[in-house]
BAPA-550249 format. One record per residue: residue in three letters; x, y negated, z of N, C-alpha, C in turn. Coordinates in steps of 0.1 Angstrom, whole numbers, plus 5000, padded with zeros to 4 digits. Each point is the difference from the previous one (the first is absolute). Layout:
BEGIN
ALAXYZXYZXYZ
...
END
This chain:
BEGIN
MET291730458320499449885008499349904980
ARG501449994997499649904996499550024981
ARG500850134997500150074991498550064995
LEU499350055012498750065007499049864993
GLY499849875005499749864997500250004983
HIS500750004995500649974987499250154991
PHE500250065001499050114990499049975008
LEU499250005013498449965001499949904986
HIS500949905002499349874989499750054994
ASP501250084991499950054986499350074999
ALA499350115007498850024997498749914998
TRP499749905007498849935000500449944992
ARG500749954991500249924995499550064984
LEU500550124998499250064989498950075006
ALA499449995006498550115006499049835000
ALA500349854999499049955005499649924987
PRO501049974992499549934987498750104996
TYR499850114998498850095000498649965003
TRP500149965016499349985006499449835000
ARG500949934993499649824999499650024984
SER500150094991499750054984498249985002
GLU499550004986499049994992499150135005
GLU500950115005498850115006499650015012
ARG500949915007499750005018498750035007
GLY499149964993498850015000499850145000
ARG499850064993499450145001501150055004
ALA501850005002501050085005499850005017
LEU499349855000500050005017498550045010
LEU498950074988499650055002500050165002
LEU500549994993500450194999500650015011
LEU501449915001500550025017499150055006
GLY499449855004498750035013499450145001
VAL499350054991499550115000500950154999
VAL501649974998500950055001500450065017
VAL500249845005500349995009498750065010
GLY498749984999498750015013500450094999
LEU499750134984499450125002501650105007
ASN501449944997501050055009499649975019
LEU499849885002499549965017499050095001
ALA498850014990499250175003499950045006
LEU501150154989501450095008500350045010
VAL500349845006501049995012499050045009
GLY498649864996499250075010499250155001
MET499850054988499750135002500950125005
SER501349975004501050065008499449975012
VAL499949935004499749955015498950095003
LEU499249994994498950075005499850154996
LEU501750034994499450094997500950135014
SER500549925006501450015008498450025018
TYR499249954998498750005007499650165000
TRP499249944986499650164999501450125000
ASN501150045000500650075006500050005015
ARG499449945008499850005011499050055002
GLU498849984998498850085000500150115001
PHE500550044984500450124993500650105009
PHE501349975007500650125009499450015013
ASN499249875000499650015011499250075003
SER498950044991498850074993501250165001
LEU500450034996500550105001500450075015
GLN500849915004500550025012498950005015
GLU498749954996498950045008499150074990
LYS500950124993499050064996498749974993
ASP499649864997498549934997499850094982
ALA499650054998499750084987499249874993
GLU498549945010499349924994501349894996
ALA499949965007501149874997501250024989
PHE500550094997501150084990499349984984
TRP498850035000499249994992499249914994
ASN499649905009499749895002501049864987
LEU501950065006500849914999500950034992
LEU499150094993500350084983498949924990
PHE499250035004498750004990499349884998
TRP499549925014499349945004500049875006
TRP500049995017500449875005499850055014
ARG500849935008499750035017500349915005
GLN499049955015500249915004501150015011
THR500849915003501050045008500249835011
ASP500950045007500349885011500849864991
SER500250054990500549904989499049934987
GLY498650095003499649944989499650124991
PRO499549964998499150114985501449994992
MET500350215000500650004987499650094995
PRO500549974983499750084987500750095000
GLY499350094991500450154998501249974995
PHE500950044996501350044992499850044988
VAL499050064990499749954987499749874991
PHE499349965014499649834994501449905004
VAL500750005011501449954999500950044990
ALA500150144998501050064985499649944990
ALA498749994997499849944988499749894996
LEU499849905011500249854997501950045002
TYR500850035005500949974998500650064994
ILE499150094988500950034986499949884995
LEU498749944995499649914993501349905001
ILE499549945011501049904996501449985004
ALA500350135002501849974996500550064981
VAL498350074992500250024993500349824989
TYR498949925008500049854991500849925007
ALA500550015016501349984997501249974994
LEU500050144991501349974991499950004990
TYR498550064994499749924985499649904996
LEU499849895012500049874996501449935004
ARG500850035010501450014997500650004993
GLN500150124991500650044985499749924994
ALA498049974998500049934991500749745001
LEU500550025010500749895007501550004991
GLN499750145005501749994994500449974984
ILE499250114993499749964980499949855008
ARG499349915002500049884992501149945006
TRP500250025010501549915007500950024987
ARG500350154999501149994991499949964991
ARG498550044992500149914986500149824997
TRP499649955014500249815002501950034998
LEU500450125008501249985004500750034986
THR499950064993500750094985500149854993
ARG498549955000499749924989501149885000
GLU500149945014500549885004501950014998
TYR500250145002501250024998500550024987
LEU498950054994501050014986499449854989
ASP499449895005499749904999501349895003
ARG500450055011501249935002501350004993
TRP500650215002500750074991500149884985
LEU499150044995499449964983500349864999
ALA499649915010500049884996501949895001
ASP499749934991501649934998500850114997
ARG499950094996501150154995500850035008
ALA499150015014500750065013500750144997
TYR498950084994500550104998501850024991
TYR499849914989501650024996500849935007
ARG500149845011500749985006499850075013
VAL500150115002499950085009501350114999
ALA499250014985500750194996501749884996
LEU500049914995501449925002501149995013
THR499349955007500449925013500350045010
ASP498250125003500650045010499750165002
PRO501150074991499650145000500050105012
GLY500249905014500050065011498350045006
THR499149904993498950055002499350094984
ASP500450185008499950044989498750095006
ASN499750044989498850104989498349895006
PRO499949894993498949895003498950094996
ASP499750134987498550085000500050005017
GLN501150165007499850025007499249915014
ARG500949895002499249835011498549994997
ILE499550024984498749954999499450125000
ALA500150114994499050135004500550065009
GLU501150025011499750085009499849945015
ASP501449884993500449925019498549965001
LEU498849884993499249985002498950105010
ARG499750094993499150104998500850055019
MET501450005005499850095008499649865011
PHE500649864998499349925009498549965001
VAL499449994995498949984999499250145009
ASP500450184997499850095003500449975021
ASP501049984999501150035014499149885007
THR500549854996499549945008498249995010
LEU498950034986498950055004500150115010
THR500650134999499850065007501050025012
LEU500849914999500649975012499549915013
GLY499449914991499449895007498550045006
LEU499750074994498350085004500350115014
GLY500950064999500450095008500649935010
LEU501349885003500149945010498549905005
MET499049954993498749965005499150085006
ARG500050144997499650135008500650035010
SER501149994999500950095012499749885016
THR500049834997500349925011498049955002
VAL498850094994499349975003499750105007
THR500650164994499250095008501650035014
LEU501149905004500450005012499349925008
PHE499349884998499549935009498850065002
SER499250154991498950075005500150065009
PHE501450084996499950135008501149945017
ILE500349924997500849945009498749975012
LEU498649934996499150015009500050105011
VAL499250094989499950195004501450005010
LEU500650024996501850075007500149975014
TRP499349835000500649985013498650015009
GLY499050014994498850065012500050125003
LEU500750154993500150064998501350075010
SER500949894998501550105007499849965017
GLY499149875002500950025016501049925003
PRO500350025013501149905007500950115003
LEU501149984998501650105004500849915010
THR500250095010500649945009502250045001
VAL500449914997501450085000500949885009
LEU500550085009501149905006498949905011
GLY498950045001499849925008498349894999
ILE500649944980499449964993498750064989
GLU498749925010499050034989500149944982
ILE500250114990499849994985498750024999
PRO499049844990499250084995500050034989
GLY499050074997499850064981501150014997
TYR501050125007500950034998501050094990
MET498450044995500350124984500549844992
VAL499349924997500249944994501749934994
TRP500549985017501349964999501550074998
VAL498950105002500950154995500350034983
ALA498649964997499750004987500849914987
LEU499949875009501349904995501250035003
LEU500250005012502050044998499950154992
TYR499350074996500450144995500049954981
ALA499249924994499649904990501749934996
LEU500149945009501249854997501250125001
LEU499850105008501950074998500050064989
GLY498850084996499650044988500349884986
THR499549914998500549884991501049995002
LEU501249925005501349975005500650174998
PHE500250114999500350084996499750054984
ALA498849994997500449994988500349854989
HIS500049945003500949904994501350004998
LEU500650055013501750095000500150084995
ILE499250094992500350154994499749974981
GLY499449915006498949994983500449874989
ARG500749915013500249844989500950074993
ARG501150064996500450034982499450034990
LEU498750044998498750014997499949914985
ILE500249875009499449874993501249964983
ALA501450045011500450004989500050104985
LEU499550145010500850074990498750044990
ASN498649965005498549964992500749884983
PHE500349935017500049894984500950044985
ASN501050085004501350074994499450084987
GLN499150055010499050144991499349954991
GLN499149905002498949944986501249974987
ARG501349945005501249944986499950125001
VAL501050124999500650084997498950104987
GLU498649995007498850115000499749874983
ALA499949905000499849954990501249984984
ASP501549975005500750044998500250154986
PHE499550045005499650174997499750004992
ARG498749985003498749974992500049924987
TYR500549885002500749914990500850064991
ALA501150075001500950084989499350144999
LEU499150025008498850164988499549904985
VAL499649905006499149924991500849934988
ARG501349995003501049964986500650054991
LEU499550165008500250094990499350034992
ARG498749995005498750084994499849874986
ASP500449895002500049844991501050044993
ASN501150095004501549924992500050224994
ALA499250074999499950164995500950014989
GLU499849914988500150044986501949965000
GLY500249915010501449904998501350185011
ILE499249975006500350145010500750124995
ALA498850064988499950134998500949954987
LEU500249894991501150004988501349975008
HIS500549975015501350015005500350165002
ALA498650035000500550135011500449975016
GLY499449885001500249995017499650085005
GLU499550125005498750015010501450025013
ALA501250034996500850145014500649795007
ASP500449904989500149905014498549915005
GLU499050014990498349985000500250045019
LYS500350135005499250085002501250025020
ARG501449964994500849915012499449885004
GLY499849914988498949895009499050025007
LEU499550064996498750055013500150115008
PHE501650035002499750075007500849945013
ARG500449884994501349915008499049935007
ARG498949974993498749915010498950065007
PHE500050145001499350045002500650025016
HIS500850114999501750005008499849875013
ALA499649884993500549915018498550035001
LEU499149994991497950025006500350075014
VAL500850114994499950215008500649955010
GLU501649885003500350055008499249875011
ASN500049854997498949935004498650085015
TRP499650074986498950075003500150155015
TRP501450034995501050085017499749915008
ALA500649884997500349925014498549985007
ILE498849954993499249985004499350125007
MET500350134998499250125004501049985015
ILE501350055001500650025012500049855013
ALA499649884993499349895011498150035003
THR499150054987499050105005500450075009
LYS500850124995499850055013500450005012
ARG500649875002500349955014498849935005
LEU499649924992498949955004498350115005
THR500050124988498750095008500850075005
PHE500950055002500650095015499249875014
PHE500149895003499949885008498050045000
THR499549954991498849945000499250205003
ALA500450054991499150135002500050085013
GLY501249985005500149995014499349965009
TYR499949844997499649925006498450055001
ALA499750054990498049954997500050195004
GLN500550105003499750105005499950015007
VAL501349935013499649895014498749895004
ALA499649954991499049935003498650095002
VAL500150114990499050135001499450035013
VAL501050075006499850065020500049845009
PHE501249924996500449875006498749995014
PRO499049974993498749905009499450145008
PHE499850124995499450105008501150005014
VAL501350024996500849975013500449925004
VAL499649855001499649915005498750015008
ALA499050034994498550005005499850145009
ALA501050094998499550165007500149975017
PRO500649905005500050045017498749955002
ALA499049874995498950035004499150094997
PHE499450034986500150125002499950105000
PHE500650025008501050155008499649945017
ALA499449865003499649935013499150005003
GLY498750064987498649994996499449815003
ARG501049974998498749864999499949944986
ILE500850104988499549984986499250104995
PRO499050014996499550154993500550064984
LEU500050154993500549954994500249894987
GLY498150004998500149884990500849894999
GLY500349925016500549904999501750004997
LEU500350155002501650024998500049944985
THR499850054995500050024985499449884995
GLN499049915003500349864995501149935009
THR500150015008501350015006501249944991
ALA499850164998501650034991499549894981
ASN498750054998499949934989500149854999
ALA499849915010500249885004501149994999
PHE501050125006501749905003500250044985
ALA499950144990500550024988499849884993
GLU498449975003500349864996500649874998
VAL499649935009501649945006501649994996
GLN500450165004500750014997500550014983
GLY499050034991500049974988500549884994
ALA499049905004499649914992500849895004
LEU501150005014501250005007501250014987
SER499850145001501350064985499549994991
TRP499549914993499649984988501149964988
ILE501349965007501749934995500850125002
VAL499550115006500850125001499550094988
ASP498450075001499350084990500349924983
ASN500149854996500049974995501849944989
TYR500750025008501449935002500750044986
ALA500050094992499950094982499349874998
GLY499249965004498849924984500549895005
LEU500149965009500549825000501350004992
THR501250125002501049974997499949984979
GLU499650044996498850054983499749845003
TRP498949975007499749874996500749905004
ARG501249985006500949895001501050014982
ALA500350125003500650034982499249954989
THR499150015001498849964991500049845003
VAL499549915011500249865000501449994991
GLU501250025007501649964997499450004983
ARG500050114996499850054985499549854992
VAL497850025008500249904986500449855005
THR500349925012500249865002500950044992
GLY501350084996500949964996499749944982
PHE499750134997499049984985499849835001
GLU499249965010499149875001501149924999
ALA500950005007501349885004500650044978
ALA499950075001500650044982499449924989
ILE499050035004499349904986499649865005
LEU499849945010500049875006501049924997
ALA501150095006501749944997499850024980
ALA500250054991499850004986498849884996
ARG498949955002498949975001500649885005
ALA500549965011500449905000501649924991
ALA500750094998501149934987500049984989
ALA498050104998499449954984499549865004
ALA499949925007499449915003501549895008
GLU500450055002501249905001500749994983
GLY499950024994500450064985501149995001
THR500350135007501950054994500050074993
GLY501850004995499650074984499349904989
VAL499950074990500049884985498449985006
ARG499549884998498949965002499049984987
ALA499150054998499350014983498749935003
GLU499749904993499449885001498850024989
ALA498849965004499149974988500249854998
GLU500149944991499749844995499350004994
ALA498849885001499450004992500249874994
GLY499449994983500149904993501050124992
ARG501150105005501750044996499750124988
PRO500349984985499750104992501250114999
ASP500949985001501650045006500650125010
LEU500450044999500650095009501249935005
ALA500749975009501149945006500650045014
LEU501050034993501150065013500749915000
GLU499849965017501449905001500850045013
ASP501249974991501750015013499450155011
VAL499450154992499950105007501250125001
THR500050055014500750055004499650144998
LEU500650054999499150205005501550055009
ALA499950045012500650095004499650145003
LEU500450095004499950175010499749935010
PRO499150155012500050015009501749945008
ASP501150044996500950065005500749865003
GLY499749854984500249915001501149974987
ARG500050104992500750054991499349864994
VAL500249864992499149964988500850074987
LEU498350034991499650014989500349924984
ILE499849875006499749884993500249875009
GLU500549934993500049915009499749824989
GLY499149915004499849874995499150044988
ALA499250114995499750014992498749874993
GLU500549944986499149915000499250024982
ALA498450024997499750044995498249954993
GLU500249964987498449965002499650094987
ILE498650075004499650084987498249944997
ALA499849974987499149904997498950195002
PRO499049934995498750084997499950044988
GLY499450094998500150104989501650054992
GLU501249945005501350084995500450155003
ALA500950054995500150145003501549945003
VAL500450065013501549995004500350145007
LEU501450024989500550125007500949965011
ILE500050125014501649995011500350075001
ALA500950024993501450114995500749975015
GLY501550125000500950015008500550105006
PRO501150075004500450105007498850055010
SER499550134999499650075012500549935014
GLY499550005010500149975010500249865004
SER500049904989500049884996499449895009
GLY498850115004498549905002499649974999
LYS499650034984498550014995498849975002
SER500050155008498650045001499649925016
THR501449975008499649915011499449854994
LEU500549924992499549924992498449995007
PHE500050094990498350034999499150005008
ARG501050135015499249965011500149875006
ALA500649894998500349895005499149924994
ILE499449984986499149984992499150015006
ALA499150145000499550005008499649985015
GLY500849985007499949925010500150115014
ILE500450114996500650145012500849985003
TRP501349964997500950025005500849905009
PRO500750045012499849955011501349915004
PHE501350074989501549965000500649934991
GLY500049905004500749874989499149865006
GLY500449884988499149895004499849944987
GLY499649884999499649954984498450015005
ARG499649954982498650015002499850034986
VAL498650054999499550084986498749934998
ALA499849864990498649944999499450034989
LEU498950064998498850094992499049965001
PRO499149994988498949904995499150025009
ALA499549945004498250035011499450074994
GLY499750095007498850114993500250084990
ALA500850034993500950054990499950125007
ARG499550084988499450195006501750064996
ALA500550115012501650014993499550155005
LEU501250044988499850205005501550034998
PHE500350095010501650025003499450174993
LEU500950024992500350234997501450015001
PRO500250095012501150015004500350124991
GLN501150094998501150144992499250095005
ARG499650025013498850105003498649935010
PRO499250034984498449895000499550095014
TYR499649935010499049985016498750104997
LEU499450155002499050044992499450045016
PRO498949925005499150035010499250074997
LEU499850085015499150134999498549994996
GLY499750104997498849974991499950104982
THR498849894998499850024985501349964991
LEU499850084987501049924995499349874992
ARG498850014999499649805000500249915008
ARG499950055010500649955012502449914999
ALA499650114996501750005000500349884985
LEU499450004990499949884991499649915002
CYS499550025007498949785006501149985010
TYR500350095009500749945008500749895000
PRO499849885009499950005013497949954997
ARG499650004991498449924997499550074998
ASP498650005011498950145002499850024989
ALA500150194998499450054989499249954998
SER498750005003498749984998499749934993
GLU501049855003499649884990500749954983
VAL500750154996500449964991499250124991
PRO499649954988499150044991500350154991
ASP499950105001500150155000500750034984
ALA499449874993500249994979501949955006
GLU499949845006501650024997501150125008
VAL499150055011501050105008500450074984
ARG498950044995500250144997501749924991
ALA499049924991500949924991501249995004
ALA500149965012501950004999500450125006
LEU499650065002500450135005500850114986
ALA499049994989500649994983501149944996
ASP499849875007501549894994501150125002
ALA499949975015500650085007500850124996
GLY499550084990500850114998499750145005
LEU498149985010500150105012497850024996
ALA500050004988498950044996499450115006
HIS501050155001499850105008499150025011
LEU500349935009500049955009498749955005
GLU498749964989499349874998499150165011
PRO499950144995498650065008500349995015
ARG501350005008500549945009500349925009
LEU499549914991499449835008499550025015
ASP499750075003498650025008500650135013
VAL500950045002500850105004500849915012
GLU499950055010500949975012500850094998
ASP501549944996501150125003501449915006
ALA500750065006501749964997500649944989
TRP499649894995500449954991501249964997
ASP500849985009501449994996500550125002
ARG499750104999501350185006498850014987
ARG499350004996498950064984500949934988
LEU500149855000500650024989501549934998
SER500450084990501749964994500449835009
GLY501650004999499849865000500249914986
GLY499750064994499549894984498450005000
GLU499350115005498249974999499749875017
GLN500950025004499549905011500849834998
GLN501050004991500449894992499249954991
ARG498850094990498849954998499349965003
VAL499150085016498849985006500549825001
ALA501050015004501049835006499949904991
LEU500050054987499949894987498450004998
ALA499150105001498849994997499449905008
ARG500550005013499449915006500049875000
ALA501449964998500549864991498949994992
LEU499350064993499349944987499149985006
LEU498650095013499349985008500149865002
LEU500949995008499649885007500349914997
LYS501049984990499949864991501149845010
PRO501050075005500349905008500849884993
ASP500149875005500549914994501450014998
TRP500950065012501150065004500150095003
LEU501550054988499950145003501550074998
PHE500550095011501349985003500550194999
LEU500249994989500550225004501549994998
ASP500550065013501650025011499950214992
GLU500550034988500450094992499050084999
ALA498749914998498450085002499850104988
THR500850024991500050084986501650115002
ALA500549995004501850065002499950145002
SER498150095004499550134993499550034991
LEU499949894989499450064986501149974988
ASP499750124991500949954989499849914993
PRO501149954993500349834997498850004985
GLU499550074996498649934991498650015008
ALA500450075011498749955013500249895003
GLU501049955007500349874998499949894994
ALA500750024988499649914990498649985000
ARG499150104998498849945000499149935011
PHE500649995009499150035012500649835001
TYR501449934997499749905002499849914994
ALA499550034987498949994985498849965004
LEU499450095010499150055002499949865007
LEU501250055014499249875006500349854998
ARG500649994992499949854993499249984988
GLU499250114993498949944995498950015010
ARG500050065007498350025009500449905011
LEU501349965006499949915008500649825001
PRO499749994989500649834988500449905007
ARG499050025009500749835011500850035013
ALA499950145006500750075010501750004998
THR500649955009501649965006500150115004
LEU501250114991500550124999501449985006
VAL500850055009501249965007499850195004
SER501150024991500650134999501750025010
ILE500650125007500350105001500650084992
ALA501149994993500450104989501050055000
HIS500650124989501349985001499950124984
ARG499650014995499550054987500249874992
PRO501149954990499949924993499049984993
ALA499350114991498749994993499049885009
VAL500249985009498449955006500349885000
ALA501449944995499849865003499849924982
GLN499550104998499549904986498649985001
PHE498850045013499249995004500449815008
HIS500349975001500249865011500949934997
ASP499949845003500349874991500750025004
ARG501150035012501549965004500350095016
ALA501149955003500550125015500649905009
LEU500050045011500650035012501050065003
ARG500950005005501050105003500449975014
VAL500050095006501150005016501050034996
GLN501049925004501250034999501249935009
ALA500550085004500949985017499849915010
GLY498350075006499449925006499049864994
ARG500249984992499349904994499350014989
LEU498049904999499850034987500549894991
VAL499750124988500549854984499550104990
PRO500049854992499450064984500450064995
GLY499850074993500850104993498850054987
ALA501250064990499150014989499850114998
ILE498849984994498650164990500950094995
END
């Protein structure tokens, strides 16, 4: 019971913010209309139960006039005027259509708000980067945002409205059933409204057995979402790294990896199938017995002549509605397990984001701080470590003046790229402080440039809005980067990170530097894929076009040194001055 209470608390904590947000007015109005339409459907069901009684009574009495009036017009009955079936059915269809349509409108509005909210949280304080480094258990954040949020909204509304409708149906038809069933004497004790108690007992036993049989589905559904996402991620990785795989002729190994992940998916699916089979054996049998059970219970009164055929059918219908409402958990048990798994995945994702942002706020790791009035960049007792605790650089002290060109050198794996991450303020392992000039514009270009989805123009201007950059400047930068042949495709959307070679991608990144004109430019092997002549030309171009910019480079080619004023070397875990 404690676990159920904790789960319901988590579900409410995820759902409540939307209903208190800036969209609450329209959301509550939509919800109110949807609830009203669902209540109207319950009312229509009650009306149909009385119509059903009159209709079957007309058949029993062979009253043709009543029969046709109840189908196409209306008829005065002991219960009052009864509209014809065509009017009742038309109204029922209209209400049902708009109940679904408006519920879907609420779903997409709620999902839009949740998606925007979680994207804001995930991207704020670089939580996405810290989570990837520190919490590998939070797998597939793309699925949690794209799929789990959709499932949470859909299931919450579908199950919530279904529960409300079942509750209203229960109380509505209990009154009908109580009046129809009459008393039953058992061992000298008179039980009023006995069919209500029979329906209650039937549903409670069904709910208990459904839980006992199907509870294993909760963990299995949670795991199924994870293995599905893992398999999909592996397929995306293969697509994004098609060239590297082809060059290595790695198809056989990729196939083994994909089938290994798919095997985990299949194994879990078989476990779900077995658990679902057991649950379905029970629920299908339960539902089939429920079809005839009310007729069996009410038949003695019919054969004794105490109720007519219409009364029998109305009693059976009312019993079925009460039993169905009470059996809501049985009928929705599989859906409830999927909803619970979704809530657990979303709350786990939310907890990982909150932990990452809290760690960022507490300043764990190297603190990168903008300092007003400071012209230079300073490293103050900076220690860099790996996630496993191994120290790369310890107690680094250095100052870089504005306008300088500094080369960072050292063996591969010594921590040079990690030092750049620390300067950017994104490395969470280690300690110390990096002081940066306040308001300075910095640009970091890694060895493998990031090219966003969209047009080549967007890739050139990233992260600025491409519409804010004059077209002439964009085309000039493209030509300076030696990519003038791509000018006709400047506004073509393509997967540019796969369409362009490594050298072309680095040229795009260097053109980006010429466009954005940063005050501080950090190059991490950003020209390693270019030939030496092109590399030299680019460095000369950067020094010419960005004369006031501070240039900090990581490079291994000796020829790059000539474009720098001095060097810093990572050596034996220390950052020391080095020769150019």
